[in-house]
DOFI-885694 format. One record per residue (C-alpha): residue in one letter; x, z, y. Coordinates in nm, 3 decimals. Example, Ala and Ser with C-alpha at 12.3 -4.5 7.8 and 13.67 -1.06 7.14 Angstrom:
2
{residuo=a X=1.230 Z=0.780 Y=-0.450}
{residuo=s X=1.367 Z=0.714 Y=-0.106}
This chain:
337
{residuo=m X=12.269 Z=8.411 Y=12.900}
{residuo=l X=12.438 Z=8.745 Y=12.846}
{residuo=n X=12.817 Z=8.737 Y=12.879}
{residuo=f X=12.844 Z=8.363 Y=12.827}
{residuo=d X=13.074 Z=8.119 Y=13.005}
{residuo=r X=12.921 Z=7.775 Y=12.964}
{residuo=e X=13.219 Z=7.582 Y=13.097}
{residuo=r X=13.465 Z=7.771 Y=12.879}
{residuo=f X=13.256 Z=7.707 Y=12.568}
{residuo=l X=13.227 Z=7.335 Y=12.639}
{residuo=r X=13.597 Z=7.306 Y=12.721}
{residuo=i X=13.695 Z=7.459 Y=12.388}
{residuo=q X=13.453 Z=7.263 Y=12.170}
{residuo=q X=13.521 Z=6.936 Y=12.349}
{residuo=g X=13.889 Z=7.013 Y=12.303}
{residuo=a X=13.828 Z=7.028 Y=11.929}
{residuo=v X=13.659 Z=6.686 Y=11.912}
{residuo=a X=13.920 Z=6.544 Y=12.148}
{residuo=l X=14.173 Z=6.592 Y=11.867}
{residuo=k X=14.013 Z=6.301 Y=11.680}
{residuo=e X=14.280 Z=6.044 Y=11.769}
{residuo=q X=14.563 Z=6.277 Y=11.672}
{residuo=i X=14.389 Z=6.369 Y=11.348}
{residuo=d X=14.318 Z=6.004 Y=11.265}
{residuo=e X=14.680 Z=5.906 Y=11.326}
{residuo=v X=14.818 Z=6.176 Y=11.098}
{residuo=i X=14.562 Z=6.130 Y=10.820}
{residuo=d X=14.603 Z=5.750 Y=10.829}
{residuo=q X=14.978 Z=5.791 Y=10.793}
{residuo=l X=14.949 Z=6.041 Y=10.509}
{residuo=s X=14.681 Z=5.836 Y=10.332}
{residuo=t X=14.915 Z=5.537 Y=10.331}
{residuo=k X=15.187 Z=5.748 Y=10.170}
{residuo=g X=14.933 Z=5.898 Y=9.933}
{residuo=f X=14.847 Z=6.249 Y=9.819}
{residuo=e X=14.675 Z=6.355 Y=9.499}
{residuo=n X=14.493 Z=6.670 Y=9.605}
{residuo=l X=14.403 Z=6.871 Y=9.913}
{residuo=f X=14.434 Z=7.243 Y=9.975}
{residuo=f X=14.273 Z=7.447 Y=10.250}
{residuo=i X=14.473 Z=7.771 Y=10.258}
{residuo=g X=14.417 Z=8.059 Y=10.497}
{residuo=s X=14.361 Z=8.428 Y=10.545}
{residuo=g X=14.038 Z=8.614 Y=10.616}
{residuo=g X=13.789 Z=8.443 Y=10.844}
{residuo=a X=14.003 Z=8.136 Y=10.905}
{residuo=a X=14.008 Z=8.065 Y=10.532}
{residuo=i X=13.631 Z=8.105 Y=10.508}
{residuo=l X=13.576 Z=7.859 Y=10.792}
{residuo=m X=13.751 Z=7.584 Y=10.592}
{residuo=q X=13.487 Z=7.588 Y=10.320}
{residuo=p X=13.218 Z=7.365 Y=10.478}
{residuo=a X=13.473 Z=7.082 Y=10.515}
{residuo=a X=13.575 Z=7.132 Y=10.151}
{residuo=h X=13.206 Z=7.127 Y=10.054}
{residuo=f X=13.164 Z=6.802 Y=10.251}
{residuo=l X=13.461 Z=6.642 Y=10.076}
{residuo=r X=13.352 Z=6.745 Y=9.727}
{residuo=k X=13.013 Z=6.585 Y=9.787}
{residuo=h X=13.166 Z=6.245 Y=9.856}
{residuo=t X=13.505 Z=6.216 Y=9.685}
{residuo=d X=13.672 Z=6.262 Y=9.350}
{residuo=l X=13.986 Z=6.383 Y=9.527}
{residuo=p X=14.052 Z=6.736 Y=9.400}
{residuo=v X=13.989 Z=6.982 Y=9.684}
{residuo=f X=14.086 Z=7.350 Y=9.667}
{residuo=t X=14.016 Z=7.646 Y=9.897}
{residuo=e X=14.258 Z=7.932 Y=9.845}
{residuo=m X=14.349 Z=8.264 Y=10.004}
{residuo=a X=14.706 Z=8.252 Y=10.127}
{residuo=s X=14.823 Z=8.582 Y=9.983}
{residuo=e X=14.673 Z=8.516 Y=9.640}
{residuo=l X=14.794 Z=8.155 Y=9.620}
{residuo=m X=15.156 Z=8.261 Y=9.622}
{residuo=l X=15.101 Z=8.518 Y=9.348}
{residuo=l X=14.906 Z=8.277 Y=9.129}
{residuo=d X=15.167 Z=8.002 Y=9.174}
{residuo=l X=14.915 Z=7.728 Y=9.097}
{residuo=a X=15.055 Z=7.417 Y=8.932}
{residuo=q X=14.810 Z=7.200 Y=9.131}
{residuo=c X=14.993 Z=7.288 Y=9.453}
{residuo=n X=15.297 Z=7.066 Y=9.439}
{residuo=g X=15.484 Z=6.778 Y=9.598}
{residuo=k X=15.176 Z=6.557 Y=9.578}
{residuo=s X=14.953 Z=6.798 Y=9.773}
{residuo=l X=14.829 Z=6.790 Y=10.130}
{residuo=v X=14.783 Z=7.143 Y=10.261}
{residuo=v X=14.581 Z=7.252 Y=10.566}
{residuo=l X=14.650 Z=7.601 Y=10.703}
{residuo=p X=14.442 Z=7.753 Y=10.987}
{residuo=s X=14.529 Z=8.053 Y=11.202}
{residuo=l X=14.389 Z=8.085 Y=11.551}
{residuo=s X=14.674 Z=8.308 Y=11.665}
{residuo=g X=14.933 Z=8.114 Y=11.466}
{residuo=t X=15.087 Z=8.448 Y=11.372}
{residuo=t X=14.900 Z=8.546 Y=11.053}
{residuo=t X=15.178 Z=8.670 Y=10.826}
{residuo=e X=15.025 Z=8.565 Y=10.494}
{residuo=t X=14.941 Z=8.215 Y=10.620}
{residuo=i X=15.291 Z=8.160 Y=10.756}
{residuo=a X=15.435 Z=8.268 Y=10.421}
{residuo=a X=15.194 Z=8.032 Y=10.241}
{residuo=a X=15.307 Z=7.742 Y=10.463}
{residuo=e X=15.669 Z=7.808 Y=10.375}
{residuo=y X=15.578 Z=7.842 Y=10.007}
{residuo=c X=15.392 Z=7.509 Y=10.006}
{residuo=k X=15.672 Z=7.328 Y=10.187}
{residuo=a X=15.921 Z=7.463 Y=9.936}
{residuo=k X=15.708 Z=7.306 Y=9.663}
{residuo=g X=15.724 Z=6.971 Y=9.844}
{residuo=a X=15.371 Z=6.965 Y=9.982}
{residuo=v X=15.290 Z=6.815 Y=10.321}
{residuo=t X=15.154 Z=7.084 Y=10.553}
{residuo=i X=14.918 Z=7.073 Y=10.852}
{residuo=s X=14.839 Z=7.374 Y=11.070}
{residuo=l X=14.537 Z=7.433 Y=11.291}
{residuo=v X=14.625 Z=7.680 Y=11.566}
{residuo=g X=14.520 Z=7.791 Y=11.911}
{residuo=h X=14.869 Z=7.793 Y=12.063}
{residuo=a X=15.177 Z=7.572 Y=12.049}
{residuo=g X=15.510 Z=7.722 Y=11.957}
{residuo=t X=15.363 Z=7.986 Y=11.729}
{residuo=p X=15.530 Z=8.068 Y=11.396}
{residuo=l X=15.270 Z=7.881 Y=11.189}
{residuo=a X=15.289 Z=7.574 Y=11.412}
{residuo=e X=15.666 Z=7.576 Y=11.371}
{residuo=a X=15.641 Z=7.621 Y=10.994}
{residuo=t X=15.430 Z=7.310 Y=10.921}
{residuo=d X=15.497 Z=6.937 Y=10.922}
{residuo=y X=15.208 Z=6.862 Y=11.156}
{residuo=t X=15.000 Z=7.080 Y=11.383}
{residuo=f X=14.676 Z=7.042 Y=11.576}
{residuo=i X=14.632 Z=7.274 Y=11.872}
{residuo=n X=14.310 Z=7.377 Y=12.039}
{residuo=f X=14.288 Z=7.700 Y=12.232}
{residuo=a X=13.993 Z=7.918 Y=12.134}
{residuo=e X=13.901 Z=8.284 Y=12.114}
{residuo=d X=13.705 Z=8.474 Y=11.853}
{residuo=d X=13.365 Z=8.392 Y=12.001}
{residuo=t X=13.437 Z=8.017 Y=12.002}
{residuo=s X=13.669 Z=7.972 Y=11.704}
{residuo=c X=13.407 Z=7.902 Y=11.436}
{residuo=e X=13.273 Z=7.588 Y=11.596}
{residuo=s X=13.624 Z=7.472 Y=11.688}
{residuo=f X=13.753 Z=7.505 Y=11.332}
{residuo=y X=13.440 Z=7.345 Y=11.185}
{residuo=l X=13.468 Z=7.044 Y=11.418}
{residuo=q X=13.840 Z=6.996 Y=11.351}
{residuo=t X=13.811 Z=7.020 Y=10.974}
{residuo=y X=13.507 Z=6.792 Y=10.962}
{residuo=l X=13.704 Z=6.531 Y=11.159}
{residuo=l X=13.993 Z=6.567 Y=10.918}
{residuo=a X=13.770 Z=6.549 Y=10.610}
{residuo=a X=13.574 Z=6.253 Y=10.740}
{residuo=r X=13.893 Z=6.058 Y=10.807}
{residuo=i X=14.017 Z=6.124 Y=10.456}
{residuo=l X=13.688 Z=5.989 Y=10.320}
{residuo=y X=13.708 Z=5.690 Y=10.552}
{residuo=n X=14.053 Z=5.594 Y=10.425}
{residuo=r X=13.933 Z=5.628 Y=10.067}
{residuo=g X=13.626 Z=5.414 Y=10.138}
{residuo=q X=13.398 Z=5.693 Y=10.021}
{residuo=f X=13.178 Z=5.766 Y=10.324}
{residuo=s X=12.980 Z=5.472 Y=10.456}
{residuo=d X=12.830 Z=5.679 Y=10.739}
{residuo=y X=13.169 Z=5.762 Y=10.888}
{residuo=e X=13.124 Z=5.600 Y=11.228}
{residuo=r X=12.776 Z=5.746 Y=11.283}
{residuo=f X=12.883 Z=6.087 Y=11.155}
{residuo=v X=13.182 Z=6.109 Y=11.388}
{residuo=s X=12.991 Z=5.970 Y=11.685}
{residuo=e X=12.713 Z=6.225 Y=11.649}
{residuo=m X=12.946 Z=6.515 Y=11.572}
{residuo=t X=13.157 Z=6.451 Y=11.880}
{residuo=a X=12.834 Z=6.465 Y=12.084}
{residuo=l X=12.749 Z=6.814 Y=11.953}
{residuo=p X=12.923 Z=7.047 Y=12.204}
{residuo=p X=12.670 Z=7.015 Y=12.489}
{residuo=l X=12.382 Z=7.026 Y=12.239}
{residuo=l X=12.506 Z=7.363 Y=12.117}
{residuo=i X=12.439 Z=7.506 Y=12.463}
{residuo=g X=12.072 Z=7.432 Y=12.401}
{residuo=v X=12.093 Z=7.615 Y=12.068}
{residuo=k X=12.231 Z=7.922 Y=12.243}
{residuo=e X=11.963 Z=7.911 Y=12.510}
{residuo=a X=11.689 Z=7.879 Y=12.248}
{residuo=t X=11.831 Z=8.178 Y=12.055}
{residuo=e X=11.884 Z=8.416 Y=12.346}
{residuo=e X=11.555 Z=8.603 Y=12.335}
{residuo=k X=11.548 Z=8.631 Y=11.956}
{residuo=a X=11.907 Z=8.757 Y=11.959}
{residuo=r X=11.818 Z=9.019 Y=12.221}
{residuo=e X=11.518 Z=9.135 Y=12.019}
{residuo=f X=11.720 Z=9.152 Y=11.696}
{residuo=a X=11.992 Z=9.361 Y=11.860}
{residuo=a X=11.740 Z=9.596 Y=12.016}
{residuo=k X=11.553 Z=9.645 Y=11.689}
{residuo=y X=11.855 Z=9.684 Y=11.462}
{residuo=k X=12.113 Z=9.847 Y=11.690}
{residuo=d X=12.118 Z=10.158 Y=11.471}
{residuo=e X=12.072 Z=9.983 Y=11.136}
{residuo=a X=12.344 Z=10.098 Y=10.896}
{residuo=y X=12.323 Z=9.818 Y=10.642}
{residuo=h X=12.218 Z=9.453 Y=10.619}
{residuo=i X=12.190 Z=9.210 Y=10.329}
{residuo=l X=12.282 Z=8.858 Y=10.442}
{residuo=v X=12.186 Z=8.553 Y=10.236}
{residuo=g X=12.302 Z=8.192 Y=10.263}
{residuo=s X=12.358 Z=7.887 Y=10.045}
{residuo=g X=12.543 Z=7.556 Y=10.034}
{residuo=n X=12.755 Z=7.476 Y=10.335}
{residuo=s X=12.589 Z=7.763 Y=10.524}
{residuo=w X=12.709 Z=8.022 Y=10.274}
{residuo=p X=13.060 Z=8.043 Y=10.425}
{residuo=e X=12.917 Z=8.119 Y=10.769}
{residuo=t X=12.694 Z=8.385 Y=10.610}
{residuo=y X=12.991 Z=8.550 Y=10.442}
{residuo=y X=13.201 Z=8.516 Y=10.756}
{residuo=y X=12.938 Z=8.673 Y=10.980}
{residuo=g X=12.891 Z=8.970 Y=10.750}
{residuo=m X=13.261 Z=9.039 Y=10.693}
{residuo=c X=13.432 Z=8.928 Y=11.013}
{residuo=i X=13.170 Z=9.010 Y=11.275}
{residuo=l X=12.930 Z=9.280 Y=11.160}
{residuo=e X=13.188 Z=9.468 Y=10.954}
{residuo=e X=13.514 Z=9.408 Y=11.141}
{residuo=m X=13.382 Z=9.386 Y=11.495}
{residuo=q X=13.077 Z=9.618 Y=11.479}
{residuo=w X=13.160 Z=9.850 Y=11.186}
{residuo=i X=12.822 Z=9.780 Y=11.026}
{residuo=k X=12.803 Z=9.774 Y=10.647}
{residuo=t X=12.683 Z=9.446 Y=10.498}
{residuo=r X=12.624 Z=9.276 Y=10.166}
{residuo=p X=12.664 Z=8.899 Y=10.202}
{residuo=v X=12.520 Z=8.735 Y=9.890}
{residuo=h X=12.478 Z=8.372 Y=9.791}
{residuo=a X=12.116 Z=8.270 Y=9.741}
{residuo=s X=12.198 Z=8.169 Y=9.383}
{residuo=d X=12.328 Z=8.519 Y=9.307}
{residuo=f X=12.055 Z=8.708 Y=9.491}
{residuo=f X=11.830 Z=8.712 Y=9.183}
{residuo=h X=12.110 Z=8.833 Y=8.956}
{residuo=g X=12.158 Z=9.180 Y=9.098}
{residuo=t X=12.105 Z=9.216 Y=9.472}
{residuo=l X=11.726 Z=9.183 Y=9.459}
{residuo=e X=11.714 Z=9.531 Y=9.304}
{residuo=l X=11.841 Z=9.679 Y=9.632}
{residuo=v X=11.547 Z=9.545 Y=9.831}
{residuo=e X=11.297 Z=9.806 Y=9.950}
{residuo=s X=11.031 Z=9.793 Y=10.219}
{residuo=d X=11.277 Z=9.903 Y=10.490}
{residuo=t X=11.578 Z=9.698 Y=10.375}
{residuo=s X=11.711 Z=9.468 Y=10.646}
{residuo=l X=11.743 Z=9.119 Y=10.501}
{residuo=l X=11.899 Z=8.846 Y=10.713}
{residuo=l X=11.848 Z=8.487 Y=10.589}
{residuo=l X=12.067 Z=8.211 Y=10.736}
{residuo=k X=11.893 Z=7.888 Y=10.644}
{residuo=g X=12.063 Z=7.552 Y=10.675}
{residuo=e X=11.937 Z=7.202 Y=10.610}
{residuo=d X=12.154 Z=7.072 Y=10.328}
{residuo=s X=12.033 Z=6.999 Y=9.975}
{residuo=t X=12.053 Z=7.367 Y=9.875}
{residuo=r X=11.770 Z=7.468 Y=10.108}
{residuo=p X=11.529 Z=7.527 Y=9.813}
{residuo=l X=11.752 Z=7.817 Y=9.706}
{residuo=m X=11.685 Z=7.983 Y=10.040}
{residuo=e X=11.313 Z=7.911 Y=10.021}
{residuo=r X=11.304 Z=8.099 Y=9.691}
{residuo=v X=11.475 Z=8.404 Y=9.842}
{residuo=q X=11.247 Z=8.394 Y=10.145}
{residuo=k X=10.934 Z=8.384 Y=9.928}
{residuo=f X=11.054 Z=8.691 Y=9.738}
{residuo=a X=11.164 Z=8.880 Y=10.047}
{residuo=e X=10.834 Z=8.829 Y=10.226}
{residuo=g X=10.663 Z=9.025 Y=9.950}
{residuo=y X=10.901 Z=9.322 Y=9.937}
{residuo=t X=11.054 Z=9.402 Y=10.275}
{residuo=k X=10.911 Z=9.444 Y=10.620}
{residuo=e X=11.254 Z=9.396 Y=10.775}
{residuo=l X=11.311 Z=9.024 Y=10.721}
{residuo=t X=11.494 Z=8.816 Y=10.982}
{residuo=i X=11.538 Z=8.440 Y=10.946}
{residuo=f X=11.764 Z=8.216 Y=11.149}
{residuo=d X=11.682 Z=7.860 Y=11.048}
{residuo=t X=11.879 Z=7.564 Y=11.187}
{residuo=k X=11.569 Z=7.350 Y=11.141}
{residuo=d X=11.406 Z=7.539 Y=11.429}
{residuo=y X=11.657 Z=7.401 Y=11.681}
{residuo=e X=11.643 Z=7.068 Y=11.857}
{residuo=l X=11.955 Z=6.852 Y=11.841}
{residuo=p X=11.870 Z=6.542 Y=12.048}
{residuo=g X=12.048 Z=6.233 Y=11.921}
{residuo=i X=12.146 Z=6.382 Y=11.585}
{residuo=s X=12.004 Z=6.191 Y=11.289}
{residuo=d X=11.779 Z=6.381 Y=11.052}
{residuo=d X=11.994 Z=6.282 Y=10.753}
{residuo=l X=12.310 Z=6.420 Y=10.916}
{residuo=r X=12.174 Z=6.750 Y=11.049}
{residuo=g X=12.243 Z=6.925 Y=10.720}
{residuo=y X=12.617 Z=6.869 Y=10.756}
{residuo=f X=12.613 Z=7.043 Y=11.092}
{residuo=s X=12.418 Z=7.353 Y=10.982}
{residuo=p X=12.727 Z=7.580 Y=10.974}
{residuo=i X=12.813 Z=7.481 Y=11.331}
{residuo=v X=12.459 Z=7.552 Y=11.453}
{residuo=l X=12.452 Z=7.888 Y=11.275}
{residuo=a X=12.787 Z=7.988 Y=11.420}
{residuo=t X=12.679 Z=7.905 Y=11.771}
{residuo=l X=12.346 Z=8.090 Y=11.751}
{residuo=l X=12.494 Z=8.395 Y=11.578}
{residuo=e X=12.738 Z=8.436 Y=11.867}
{residuo=r X=12.433 Z=8.522 Y=12.079}
{residuo=v X=12.339 Z=8.794 Y=11.831}
{residuo=s X=12.694 Z=8.932 Y=11.846}
{residuo=s X=12.693 Z=8.939 Y=12.223}
{residuo=h X=12.372 Z=9.141 Y=12.237}
{residuo=l X=12.483 Z=9.378 Y=11.960}
{residuo=e X=12.807 Z=9.442 Y=12.146}
{residuo=r X=12.622 Z=9.539 Y=12.463}
{residuo=i X=12.336 Z=9.745 Y=12.325}
{residuo=r X=12.558 Z=9.933 Y=12.078}
{residuo=n X=12.829 Z=9.986 Y=12.341}
{residuo=h X=13.080 Z=9.862 Y=12.087}
{residuo=p X=13.309 Z=9.585 Y=12.220}
{residuo=l X=13.378 Z=9.308 Y=11.971}
{residuo=t X=13.749 Z=9.358 Y=12.033}
{residuo=t X=13.753 Z=9.722 Y=11.921}
{residuo=r X=13.951 Z=9.788 Y=11.601}
{residuo=r X=14.067 Z=10.099 Y=11.417}
{residuo=y X=14.297 Z=9.939 Y=11.161}
{residuo=y X=14.311 Z=9.558 Y=11.189}
{residuo=r X=14.648 Z=9.471 Y=11.345}
{residuo=r X=14.666 Z=9.831 Y=11.464}
{residuo=v X=14.837 Z=9.997 Y=11.167}
{residuo=k X=15.064 Z=9.884 Y=10.886}
{residuo=y X=14.892 Z=9.779 Y=10.564}
């Protein structure tokens, strides 16, 4: 596979699932003390990657769960964020200014704070009550954050007695890392063809739904826009028919990211429409990929992870054929803003 280090990928993702015992210990302790709501608070892509775990929790528990942008949270000064809150703050670098400020803000309000970082000793790690550390880089961070937050969410549900499939879920999820290699291998040729066909495309509409919507939004904003300078319009499948459909013409590039959760019919509706109005339709469907040992009824939970791992292959080929390294920036962390 192009520009892919198998051992590095496995080491990082297995490092994420290896945090299970640490996560269980902290969540068990905090569950005994009690908390009345849960906040996932972050900046940019890291905040987006928290949403599938929040989606998972909302499906199974009546515990109030919030996903907030760090910079806005502090300006809104939400009453729900208080001394009875548990707050999770991700930042791969551990240096994201807004997230560090949000951690300090939440602690000042009496909330218990947990950070998810790639390095020990970073400002965010030092600013929170607990921290989980797993080194990753941009091309491996999605899966790592998804795995960590799913472990955290599942343990919360376990302690509340609200997820009877906990043991099976965790067992199968921790077996995912080597299976994701197979997903990458199965995607390689399609990713190469997509990059070759659309290397000069100026604009893509991306559509997703349910727990796959955050990955759709993330890929448009954080990869195609930030890392490739390609204009995108990520749109939720539910909203597609309330505006965006009017932009579709025969040569409009439409990228559908289909997962396997209960919202799949929303994507089927968009696909049916798109097939009649554009010749430039690309579909990445998690259902097309084999995941040996993963139960059919659990696959839907893992759709964001599968999408993240296959889309990395697309990014790698776009980077090469467009001669535009994924690390190239004009403004992000280059100038003051």
